[in-house]
Steps between C-alpha positions, in 0.01 A plus 500: 500500500249755634197472731203741467265522796156589367293447827536633854272232638736233654219242503397562137835535321575592132856508384673502166855367445692561178709196419669410180312763308164378629250682729355254747220599737489308832139504623238762430331570837218744537487743793137471623543722812404799297130390509490587869480862402157434331150455651364137494285380219178342635274288297206722586510877558607590856327797670796548721754545220256675264433774758867566594600866487745617235852585604595859428868599519580799717640691201512499117163320488402378160119473464537243223661268754180501717375143550829338433613490868279408802555560868429167672574415865768768530683392181476615139417235239467515123150426376585317179589166351811364683836537336821307508870602494679332213868421469692802381490515119726795449823326600460247210237470235295181553512438124871444535464212755603172342408255769282499814570242771219465770575356831140455640140591431513796748775667294335503165189732553667773293550280196205636303633855551833397360418269214179661358494830300871559553655346194637210714630217269688293751429170670366422846590192700332349810397168644150364439363570848637856486325550162165348597479646862619827366210495262263448796655807678469719188150396400379543864653856516336604173164352606501673841551839364283468180204370704477830685593765241546871568333757279830692447863499588654771721824650358530861605589422858844379373588855406443619849688245712692776687167632628367170632543337841711193564505225362379642167764768507777233501347302222782359284480555130117569529483632146620154382230307679271311271148350523456130469566330163232314310428131491617506132835639612522220759440233238750662261779523753447141619506369146861608479610289793703185421459223768818348650538220759736492795861436405418528127786660310403754231737665261407870489616643160827328547620737765433281802324197641204592725384245759216543746555322833260455787481789753276332751280810541183419313364264230724521193726776659852488372841657519681557174851390407651662202822324389749497218820300460688743718236707709222422743236741617235411749178689568336408838158661557214379715671202651424295815690245706189399701302187445173584333294363203735598211804307392802581728767755401777374272816644662767298315419653167567851643849431649815678394345756276711785354207735575210432746211739483274459802166666565144431618575443870216486744288808571446388854849418631408518880231234494490124463252374230407191718432722802276732292316201358426380845379850607270512193334169592460610858344835396255325266393256770448783753296688241284200425436435869388863543229428225703713257635446148859533382614666174852410362588722200725281283636436153343219292803272543807441718471526880121463479549122429687458831232712680227265381687198633616643829187686586268209433701270721509745775128571489434129508725459809314784663160338432398752235514277196148599397605863429467569122805629308457705185761574238383791280700597192430535125760219451427295806376192304811510266741557786371213720478259203849584359678461838412132507674406168843647582666195651843554338520854652419388858698389800565126532242466773229647268627293203479178698130570551446512124655156452277327763284641325358786709442873469816695574313779663219426755279778360400256228348281777339807664340598170349152456359506845379857483727617782644753251287670241615732219330771299610758255329794682253563777234556237567168332214255460460282807715702740209668691338156542805333642630796702451479880669637802727468694744408226852557352536685172812505293472775240703774331646745440742528795512877437119521571474759226302267272359152492247317709696572829371858475142373519568289813664793685193717431275212610689390810688820604254611768498184696791462753448117502625476142872515411721565203838322489778624274746239381658663195793725590484704176275772659533679832169397657432832683522685166269225344230563757534887495197577275280261704547673829332507757495119492355288784613157370834382646807511276789262545836516307642146449746541200600163371805546269719192438764672296853523639565714808828669567647219708407240243631719211841544686522129545412429142756745362775331715400165362485622131842675510449748214790713370289812501171560683255759358223613725264799551657765721214480744613143597833621635329744733334413837139418449249770644336242725809310599843693506695180519366357178694555180724329244864502603771297321840659567681220322313563170498784262162666525359734237176691597248685289197727543194558286577689174875410525718352224797307645793335334558131605850362508450249238691541178520250213850372461438174308230366273427165333549461128373216295654364177334308223576126456634570155753742646589278782601219260774731359667565832855339505637539843876519533694458827732797547613401848446229758120489552436806285327462173409773256301528172403787274137556419381723220125571467227759519373598846120526499314656795121431496275519809806540727639169367856504357573252231800458271410382147718409203597779256261500214660451161296769327717517197598190311866457434454483114340842501794662685747672275862488570507871582213476754600607849487225762200492737544553869405135562774388253750712685396360838522148376859539405612656830751285690586518867862419580617356828798339671864604562759601247800283421782742410697231318189431273459858440862541388461204252172646366674839457784337303248312279325839428817657377632679814874466566764640740285413800670525848350358824568687817418360845504759779364379825158338434444701179572388146569736214532431130703762305431508122805711408418532125142621566601729797239309708489363856252236627458484875350194659353549858289271721165598360589746217704515181611838366618571143707823485551570132695798369457403134203458281149446650453194271802342675327524839175340353703221341677430831163501682363233258811287530483499892121420481575194295702368787194497729217256528154625400134401508 
């Protein structure tokens, strides 16, 4: 069993394991941090970014590259359509992948790159919320970039990385970066996804049983259990032991695995999500009291549901319940509506509201009472009429390189009463704000990441008790912001890996399950060869199809009447006539059988515990030992064969 690490982004993993001849991809996360190297895409042309000076390298300047790089606020940015870093495709061709298992909607954004225009013929499996919310993320990403198109795509700068300043000079696999896929690619990739429910067992090509179990991280998020009759592999990615709106993590299904692959730990290990949520509410309230507006760059699903609930309650408690809240996203309507029909995927507290009946999320109530309003874009019909300040705006993209959030930064950036609050830990907020400097509005960093931190991961590993733990190498080293945080399990065997590595996992197939047909089973005649030990011969044809082993009866392809007397026996005929002898030899019975077969002048010699028969006339000696019988024949070879057959007749057989 081997593991291929195709992504260096610990929060957006992509692995492949080879198991029983299959190539199984675990997640297909998309590294979006590369977009921070590009200038933002405003809805309308910005004089600031249009008039930026070109960056000219100090040496080996290529005039054809003029206009591709811009000097902005002391940093160099690419003036082009943003590009993304795909999982590594040179380690293993995507067309060779048999199965893709997706753990949550944040880890599936590279799916169109993998399944479309690559020759991919495999199958993709995910839960229903993962599929539907993943669709929202993909459609929003495409819409944001296509609504503000660039005239051309810059490419020559990738040939001059060694001449560029940091961080462009350290760009990883820049030549492999790709522009966004099309909406057609999104639809094509999602059409290949097969929906599964929690704890549903699915036979994957006969090689193993795949079971998604709740991971407690977000709606529909799952850990995967791959099991056979003799092996158990668990993949833990994007999990949480905190009490939030998704269904709690299912730990019992992950216990005692032969191999436990763990990834997707928190990107903010030094902060408490509850504390940061409280800070966010406090900062929003202070901003509103100062007659300013708050912008919260967000994704169209996930933590934003909790923000709606918590922030609304805090504003009401602070006497600011008349402050309007706007949720702006191309998929805002779909996301808000869909979240209220997912009862089976929610925590028990949320489920109980459905059975009252009541809305599981309070944002349904806020929408009915106009406390929360949603629009596709800032230029959508009705927005300018309803928009008033001070207000709270939830909008994307968290990278601030495209989307409606770019418009609000340009509109509010010069007012120190306004604020921008970052809750997504995917992007370093100082790098996000770099092209907007100088910025007067206040910026707050309140990362809310409910996935496992290092202490929770260590505790979970102790409870799951895997035989082998497989984790990224970075998890075994002290975290840069907290030297005492890392995974340590001295009582477990730990295997680590890095991006681009192929590692061998200590899981070898020793046994496999074989099925027999009912017709063949009826022909089995067990025979007891010892106390409690029963044997039976079985002759058939072993058929292996889709990794399933099955023994079927031998086909009688030739009728007996057509077989001539001189025809050679078939292999099946020979096998059917094979007998297996067992038991101990009775020397007295052997002597009688030899006499019946015409052997005379037989002398029995007992020396210690050994018995010897001397056949004087044939110049032959038969030695009987505890587990062996030897025929030492000095005469004709036919005599030895005849003696062998005689002795075999004295044994039982089946």
